[in-house]
N, C-alpha and C positions, 0 to 999 in steps of 0.2 A: 504494500500500500504506500509506503514511503516513496518507493521509486515512481509509482503512478502519480502521486501528488506533485513530485518534483517535475515530472515531464509536463503535467498540466500547467504548473506555475511558470515554467520556462516559456511554453507556447503563448500563454496569456501575456506574460511580461514583455515579450519581444514582438507581440503581434503587430502593434502599430508601427514599430520601427521597421519591421519587415516590409510592410506595404509601402512605406516611404522609400525604402531601398529599391524596391522593384521598379520604381519610376525612373531609375537611372539606367540608361542603355549600357549593355555590356556584351553586345553580339560578337565583337571581334576577339574576345578573350578565349583562348583555347585551354580547356581544363582537362587534366588527366586524373585518373583515379587508380590507385594501386592498392591491392588488397593482399595481405600476407596470409600464409598458411597458419594453421593452428588447430586442426581437427574440429571437434564440436565447438570450440571457442569461436570458430569462424561464423557461427550464427550471429555474432555481434555485428558482422558486416551488414546484415539485413536491417538491423536497427539504424545504422548509419545511413543506409540508402533511403529509408523511409523519411529521415530528416532532410536529406539532400533533395528528394522529390518535393517535399512540402515547401521548400524554399525556392523552387523553380530553377534550380541549377542545372544547366545543360552540360553534361559530361561528354567530352569529345573523344576520349580514348580510355579504355579500361585494360589494366594489366593485373594478373593475379597468379598466385602459386597455391597449389593444393586446394584447401577449402576456399581460399580466395579466388582460385581459378574457377571452381564450380559456381560459386555465388556470382562472381564477376562475369563469367561466360553466359549465364542465364540472364543477368541484367543487360548485357550487351545484345542479347538476342531479342530484347523487347519487353521483358517483364519489368514491372515496377517493384519497388521495395515492398509495397503492401501485398502485391500478388505473391511475391516470394515468401513473405511471412505466412500467408494463408496456405501455400503449397507445403511448406516445410512443417507446419503444425499438423497437417493431416497424414504425415508419413510415419509408419512404424519402423523406426531405424534399427530396432533389434532384428527384424526380419530382413531388412535391406542389407545391413552390414554382414550378417552371418550367413547370407545366401540360404536362408531358411525357406526351403521349398515346401509348398503345401502338400500334405499327404496324398491328395487326389491327383497330383501331378506325377506321382511315382508309379512305376510298374509294380506288380505283385512281388517280384523278386527284390526290388529296391526297398519296398516297404518292409519286407522281412529283414533286410540288412539293417535298416534304421531302427528296428524294433527288436533286435536280437543281440547286436554286438555293441560293446561300449567303446572299443578302440579299434581303428583300422589302420594298419601300417603297410604302405606299398613297398614292394621289393622290385629291384631291377638287377638282373643277373646275380641273384642270391645275396644282394647287398641291400640293406635297409635304406630306403629313400624317403626322407621326410618331405612333406608338402612344402612348397615355396611360400605359402601364406596360409593364414587361418581361413580366409575367404577367397573364393575365386573372383569376386567382384561382379558377377553376372547380374545380380539384382540392381546394383548401382548403375551398371551400363544400360540395362533395360529402362530404368527410370529416367536417366538423362537423355536417352534416345527419344523417349516419348515427349519429354519436355522441350526438346529442340527440333521436333518434327517440322515445325513451321518455317525453319531456316535450313532444312536438310539439303536444299539445292545449292546452298552457298558453301563453296569450298575455299574461299578467300575471306579470312576473318576481317579484313579491312572493309568488306562490303556488308557486314552485319549492320543492323540499325545503329549500333555504336561500334566502331572499330575495336578490335580486341586481340590480345595475345596472352599466352601463358607459358610457364616454364615447367619442364620435366627434367629428369636426370637419366642419362644413359648409364645403365647399371654395369655395362662392360667396360666403359672407359672412365666413368666417374665425372663426365663432363655434362654441363647443363645443355639442354636442348630447347631452342626457341621455337614455339609452335604458334604459327599464325595462318596456317593453311591446312586443308584436309577436312575431316569430319569433326564437327565441334564436340559432339558427345564423346567421341573417342579421345580427343585431345584433352578435355578437362578430366576425363576418367584417368588418363595416364598421369596428369599432373597431380591428381589426388590419390595415387596408388601408394598409400602409406606402407613402408617396408614391413614385412612380416604379417601385416593385417590383410592387405590385398595383393593378389597375384600381379606381377608385372604385366604391362600392356605392350603388345608388339605393334609398332607402327612402322611400316616399310621394313628396313633391315635393322631397326633399332629396338632394343628391349628397354622399356622406360618404366621408371618408378617416380615417386613423389619428388616434385621439383624443389621442395624445401630442403632436400639434402644438399643442394648446391647453391640455390638462390631463392630465399624465402620471401624476398621483398624486392621485386625487379624494378626499382625506381630508375636506375641508370638507363635501362633499355627503354623505359617509358619517356624519359627526358630526351632521348635521342630522336623521338618522334616529333620534336619541335613544340611540345606543350609548354605553355607559359606559366601555368599554375598547377601544382600537384596537390591533390588531397590524398593522404595516406592513412590507411587503417591498419594498425599493428595489433594482432591478437596472439603474438608469440609469448612463450613462457618467459619469466624472468629468473635470474639466479636466486636461489633461496639460501637461507642461513643454516648453520649447523644443526639447529633443532629440527628442521624439516628433513635433514638427510639421515633418516632413521633406518633405511633399508637399502639393499643392493639396487632395486629398480630406481629408487630415488637418486642414488649416486650416479647410475648410468645415464639417467635422464639429464642430470646436471652437466655431466661431461659432454653429452650430445648437444646441449644448449650453448656451450662456450662460444662456438664459432658464430652461430646465428645472432646471439645477443651482442657480442662484440661488434659484429658487422652492422647491427641495427643502430648502434650508437652513432656511427658515421652517417648512415642513411637517414636517420630521423632528422638530422640537421639539414639535409637536402630537401626535406619535405616542407612545402609552404604551409599546409594546414595538416598538422600531425595529430591524429586521433588515436588515443590509447585507452580502450575500454578497461574498466576495473573488473577483471574476470579471474582474479587469483583463486577464488574458491572453486573454480571449475577446472576440469581436466580435458584432455583431447578426446576423451570418450564420454563426456557428459551429455550425450545426445538427449537423454530424458529431461534435461534442464534447459531445453531450447528456448522456452518462453522467457525465462529469466535472463538468459544470455542475450537475446534480442533486445530486451529492455536495457541491459547494460550498454549495448551499442547506441541506443537512442540517447541515453543520459550523457554518454561521452561526446556524442555529436552536438547535443544541445549546449554543452559547455563551450563549444567552439562556434556558437551560432553567429557571433559578431563577425568573425573572420569568414565564415561561410557565406554570409549575406553579401559580402563584397563580390561574390561570384554569381549572384542571382541575375536572371534575365528579366526584362520587363514583363513577359508573360510566362507563366509556368509551362514547362515542357509537356506537350500532349503525347502520351505514349502510344496512342493509336494512330498517329499520323504516319508512322513509318511501317509498322507491322501490326496486323490485327491477330491477336492470339485467341483462338477458340479451342475448347476441349475437343480432342480428336477421338470421336466415338468409334469410327470405323475407317478402314483403309482399303482402297482398291489396289490390289497387287497385279500388275499386268504381266510382269516377267520376273523369273527367279533365276539369279546367277549364283551358283554355289562353287566355292573354291576350298581347297585344303583337304578334302576327304580322300582317304586312301583305302581303308578297310571297310568303310560303310558306304553303301551305295546312295545315290541321290534319292532314290525311291524310299529307302529306309529313313533318311533324314527328313524328307518332306512328309512321310507318313507320321513320324513323331510330332512334327510341327503342325500336321493337319492342314497343309497348304497345297494349293495348286495354282497354275498360271491363270490369269484373267479371272480372278475371283475377288469378291468383296468379303472382308473379314473384320469383325469388330476388334478393336485394339486389345480388349480384355482377352478375347479368344487367341489372338496372336501371342500375347504375353504368356497365356497358359501353354501354348504350343512350345514356346521357348523353354518354359519350365519342364515340360515333358521331355524335351531333348536333353537338357542338362541333367535331369533326374536319372537318366540311364547310367550316369558316371562313365560313359564312353568318350566324353569330350571334355577337354580342359576349359574351353571357352567357345562362345558363339558370337563373334563380332559381326555386326551387320549395319547397313545404312540404307535409307530410303532415298532414291533419286527420282525426281519428277520425270515421268515418261515424256518423251519428245512429242509424240503425235496424239496423245490421248490423256484423258483425266486419270489421275492415280499415280502410282509409284512403281518403280522397278526395285526389287529387293536384291541388294548386292550383299552376299554373306560369305564369311570365311570361318570355317570350323577348324579348331585345333584338336585333333584326336588325342585321347589319352594314350600315351605309349606304354604306360605301366599296366601290365596285365596280370601281375601276381600280387596277392595280398595276404597278409597275416592279420587275423581278426581275433579279438579277445573279449571275454565277458565273464561276469561272476553272477551267481544266483544262489538264493536260499529260499526254500519253502518247506511246508510241513510234510509233503509227500516225498519229494526227491532229495530233500535235505541239502547239504552244501554241494555246490558244483562249480567247477571252473571250465570255461569253454575256450577251446583253441580251434580256430578255423583256418583252413588253407583254401584260397579261392584262386582259380586260374581262368582268365578270359582268353578267348581265341586259342583254345587248346588244339583243336583240329580244324575248326572253321572260323571265319571272321565273326560269326554271330552265335558262337556257342560259349558255354560257361560250365565249369566243374567246381564243385564246392564240397569240402569234407569238414564236418564238425566232429571233434573229439571232445567228449564231455567227461571230465575226471572228477572224482569225489566219492560220496557215499554210494552212488549208483552210477557205475560207468556206462556210458551210452555213446552212440554215434549216429550221425545223419550224413548221407551222401546224396548229392544231386548232380545230375548232368542234364543240361537243357540246351537244345538248339532252337534259338528264338527266331521265328519267322513272322512275328507280329500277328497280323490279322489273318494270315494263312495258318495251316495246321503246323504247329510246332511239335517237336519230339522231345520227350523227357524220360529219364530213368531215375528212379529214386529208391534208396535203400535206407532203412532205419532200424536201429536196435535200441530197445527201451526196456528198463527193468526197475522194479522197486520192491520193497519189503514192507508189508502192511497187514494189519488185522482187517479182514473183510467179512462182510455178512455171509453166513454159511449158504444162504439160498442162491448165491451166485455160482456155487460149485456143486451143490447137491440137488438131486431131484426131489420133488415134493414127497414122493413115497419112500425116500431113503430113511431107514430106521434111525440113523444117527442125527438127522436134522433137528428133531425136537430137543435133543440134549445139547445142541451147539448153538450159540449165539454168534460168536465170531471165530474165524479161523485165521491163524497167523500164516500168511503165504508169501512165497517168493514168486513174483510174476516176471516172466521174460517174454518179450515180443519182438520178433524180427519180421519186418514187412518189406517186400521188394515189389516195385511197380514199374511197369512200362506203360506209357500213356501218350496220347495225342491231345494237344490243347489248341483251341482257337479262341480269339478274342472278338467279341462284338464291339467292345470299346476297351480302353486300357484297364478299366476296373470291373469288367464283366467277362468272365471266362467260362468256357465249357471244356471239360476234360473227359476223355473216354479211355479205358485201359484194362489191363489184366494185372492181377495181383497174386503174389504168393505170400502167405503168412505162416510163420512157425510160432506157435503159441505153447509156452511151457509154464505150468503152474504147479508148484510143489509146496508141501507143508510138513513141519515137524510137530504140529499141534496134534494131529492124529497119527499114531504109530501103527505100522503094520505089525501085528502080533507075531507073525511067523519070522519075518526077517529083521524086525526092529529098525527098519530104514524109514526114511521120510516117505510120505504118501505122495503119489503123483496124480493130480487131478486132470491135468491136460498136458499132452505131449504130441501135438497134432500139426501136420502141414495142411493148410487150406489153399485151394485154388479158387479164385473168383474173378468175375468181370465186374467192373464198376464204372459209374459215371458221376460226375460232380458238376454242379452249376453254382457259380459264385459271383455275387455282386457286392462290392464293398466301396461305399463312398463316405465312410466315417472319416471325420476330420482328424481323429486320433484313435488309436487302438485301445489305449487304457482309459482315456478320459475324453470320449467324443462329445463335441458340442453341437454337431450337426451331422446329418448324413443318414444313409440307409444301408442296411446290411442283410444279405441273404446267402445262406450256404446250404444247398441241398445235396444229399449224398444217397446213392443207391448201390448196393452190393448184391450180386447174385452168386451164392456159394455153390460151386459145381462139384467139388471133390474134396475129400478129406482122407488123410492117411489112416492106416489100419488101427491106430490107437482108438479113434472114434468109430467103434464097430457098428453102432446103430445109425450112422450118418445117412441122411438123404437130403436132397437139394432143398435149400431154403434161401430166402432173400431178406435183407434188412434195408429199410428206408428211413431216413431221418432228415429233418430240416431245422434250421435256426434262422430266425428273422428278427431284425431290430431296427428301431427308428430313434434317432437322437435329435433333440432340438433344444434351443436356448431361450430363456426368458430375458436374459441380459448377458453381458460379457462374462459375468461371473457365475451365473446360475444356469445349469443345464439338466435335462431329463433324458433318460434312455429307457425306452420300453422294449422289452424282448419277449419273444415267445419261441418255445422249442417243442418238438414232438418227434416220436419215432415208433415204429412197429416192426414186428417180424412176421413173415408169411412163410408157411411151410413147416418143415421139421422143427420140433421144439426140444430136441434132446441135447443141443449144444448150449448149455447155460452160460458158459464162459464168455460168449459174445453178446449176452443180453445187455440191456441198459442198466447202468448203476449210477445213482446220484449221491452227491455229498461232497463236502469239502470245497476248497476254492483253488482253482488253477486255470491258466489259459493255454495249457499245452497237454491236455488229457489225450490219451490214446484210445483207439477202438471206440466203444460206445459209453465211455465214462463221461459224466457231466457234473459240473459244480452245482452245489446247492447249499445255501446258507442255513445254519442251524443244525446241521447234521455232519458227522464225521465222514471222511472219504469212503466211498463205495458202501454206504449204509443202506440205501434203498434200491431194490432191484426188481426187475420184471422184464417181460419181453415187449413191453410197450409203455409209453409214458407221454404225458403232456406237462409243460412247465411254463409259468409266466413269471417275469421279473420286472420290477419297477425300481429304477436306480436314480438317485439324486446326487448331483455333484455341485458343491459350492467352492469356488476358488477363492479362498480366504485372502491370500495375496499371491503374487506370481509364483506358480508351480507348487503351491501348497493347497491341498484339497481336503475338504471335509466331505465324506461320502456317507450315504445312507441307502439301504436297499431292502426290499421285501420280495420274497419269492414264494410261489405256491405250486404244488404239483400233485398229480395223481400218477402213481407208478405201480403196476402189477402186471400179471399176465392177461392178455387179451382184453384190454380196457376198451378198445374200439369196437369189439364185438358185444360186450356186455353193456355198453353205454356209460361206463364208469368215467370216461374221459370228459363228459359234460356235467358231471355232478359236482357238488361242492368239494373243494380240494381236501384230500386226506392229510397232506403234509404242508407245513408252512415254516418259514424261517425269516429272521430279520437280522440286519447287520448295520453297524455304525463303525465308521473307520476314519483314519487320517492317513494321507498319502503325500509324499514329496517326490517330485520329478527330479532325478539326478542324472548325471552322465552315464551311470551304471544302469539306469532304468528306474522304474517306480520303487520306492520304499514304502511299504504299506503295513499297517496294523489294523485288524478288523475284529471287532467283538460281535459275535453272532449268538442268537438264542432262538430256540424253538418252543412254542407253547405246548406241543405234544409231549416232548420229553422232559420239559421243565429244566433243561440243561443248557449251559452256555459253552461256547467253544471260541477260542482265540485263533485267528489265522494271521500268519506273518509271511511276508515275502520281501526279498531284497533283489533288485535288479530285473533286467529283462527276462522273460520266460524263454526257456529253450529245452 
């Protein structure tokens, strides 16, 4: 409020003087504007520009570095300070900077990647190769390309509404690079490519990073353009005292600032109107504090208002005289020129982009297409520009893809839950093993229950793709006796729970086609080896463990999956459907009474939000068996909490794992999620079910639920995955159960 009152006071106090000053002609004076780099502190430039505009100052040339290049380049393209303030207030910088792609942009495989592994390490020729930056910068480039679309045909920055140049650094030579030609979005992206945060930008034969490394305040280059008066805005860090040098990063930042701060002492004296906003309390990554930083820029400019008024024109600058900027809702793409692809065909790339020649596409859909392409992780970057078509309305899309040459990855994860206990995941992934569009992945899971997952997939997109999958799963648990014993077994009444060791190995060969990237149909053949043993019941003759199941099953299967959830663990919007049908054709000799049977099941869910913090997820599940009913071990079993159950096991709050069994079931769940603050969730859920034999024949599936359970929990999203604690209770048993899990499920 103090800042706001100060701004109002200054405006009122100098209002009459400003009008008087505007009566003095000043048309011949050439004014330059230089904006320094400073990361998020550069938002202060916007505040200064708002004051400059309010005084009617005509800027004849703009120069900038890093964030100064981004703000300055957009200003030079025709935006006013007010427009820039409005634009930057609406941006979620966490998503832009981190290249956080929406889940719906990812393929099923990439979703599994992001929801299974905590760490991904690329390898090149058996050597670990760390990424060049935390972010690829694709979202930044997409945003700046959209914002500069109205000047996309201008490749000489002297012909922009306000002439402009910016500074970048050649990472190979350490020399500064003067950028005043080419693609504006690409140039300012390169100038702002902060080392280690954003990947370098390739322009021509140069690899470019942040211009602040070599020249963070290009006043000399601006003066060389013949400007008579220079307004300069400095948002660089200052040297700090010993009390602030409390950590290694603080010391390294101080060392890095020596050159630029010493350089600034000389350059500040060359600046006719030197504006230094008070932004000591902010850092280069304080993007969430943008509003306060903009206000700091306004306050600093208003302190120089007397000097600034000497540069005012008789009439305020009309920003619409030179260029009219309107939101671009759609683009007509007449021709697509693609460069740089080696392993991936043009058809593959355009299929991911969902583009074709001579088509009109909304800009949102185009942005989603770029996200789809980048989400494959097959490309380091997708640089593009729109050029006005010569003979028709619309644009030609000129694009350059940089394919990811790294094809080998080591991935790691950690997990704990009440069923599988502690587990460490080591994954080896190899892309382009035999073909350009194939992938092989092996999970080795070490811990209380050793497991593995192997996948090989030849991706043909919307054509029929080919996959091979093998999985070994095991756990040790007390399970309900009815899952293993027949109803007429004399031992059943005397047993409530049986302590078993369950091992399941499943091998599949399948074909898959996509109707869209999140809607897949799979058809295949499956071999399953199921082994269930127990020491609870002892064979009186041999005193060995009893074997309930040791059978090889052969089946045909089909699955239909649609997944538009915004998040797997905490969805705020979207629809989910997973239908599965298995026809069991053969069983080995252990299952002597086997005859063919089939199992069908489906899971459907819908998530929606009442606000950014409060969401609801409604789910319904059901399944039934048709045919032979002698194979109890493949029946449905409900209880516990997990997201990676095998076979026909399903979670159910209020009951322990595998507590409720039958050859058919229905289940409904209502879940609530309140995000207390970022990545911290309070969850509540209620589930109801009927489960027993033949409920669809007896009509039991539409009666009042026999089983119910409720849960209340707290969850935190971490880089390892969700960390959750849930208290559950069932009114039927009058018992409560705690469920804990740490990390992504695998």
